[in-house]
C-alpha positions, 0 to 999 in steps of 0.5 A: 917271581917265576922261573917257568916263562915262555912268551914271544912277539915281544911278550905279546903271546904267553905260552907258559909262566909258573913255578918249577916243582916235582909235583906241579898242577898245569892250569888251562885257562882261556887265554893270558892278561898281564901276569909277567915273569916278573908280576902276577896277576890275579888270577895266577895268584889265584892259582899258585893259591889253589896249587899250593892248598892241594898238595902241589910244589909248584905250577904251569899256567896254560892258555887255550889261546896265549895272545894277551887279553884282559878281556877275551871279548878283545881277542880276534874272531881268527885265530892266529894259526901261527900263536895257536899252534905253537901255544899246542906244541908249548902245551904238548911238551910241557905235559910230556915232560911230566911223569904223571900230568894233573891238569886242572881245566879252568876256562870258563863259560867264555870258552864259547867266545871264540870257535878257537876256543872249543877247537883247541880243547878237542885237538889238545885232548887228542894230542895229549891221551898219549900221556894219560894226564889227569883232568880236574876241576874246581868247584862245581861246573856252571850250569851249562858243564863248564869249568870254572875259570880262576877268578870266580873261585871260591876258596872252599872248593875243592879239585874234583877229576874232569872227564875231558873225553866226555866234555870235548865230544859234547862241544862239537 
């Protein structure tokens, strides 16, 4: 079903999932849930639909933390450093491979649940600046200014520019 797929630890860590294309939308969510190389889940299905309806011929689902959990509350309070580092390296490699990377920030309000989520945003923002990606969000930002998670979207919304450097500074 998906030709882009990278995982580890018997598929308990998922780094990337998607469909290749010459103009893919890169999407950074919070953490992976149940989607695998063979089956989608609600979030990935919505991501794929938004990408297609906005002129992208592929997509890659990435996350701030690669450990699978259907609910973010199930994640540990302290990050597994091997998973964390390998995930950031995987994201950087995918962005570096794109000529003009478009990144949909899609982690939602739950970013506040674990300090390693906000650390990942700050670190990714610093790492990826060299590749000059375009950051986007879908629909209005939340009341607290966070980009919405794909599970909470309305298809009538659209992609709009997202200022990652200002956002990541505010997270400090």
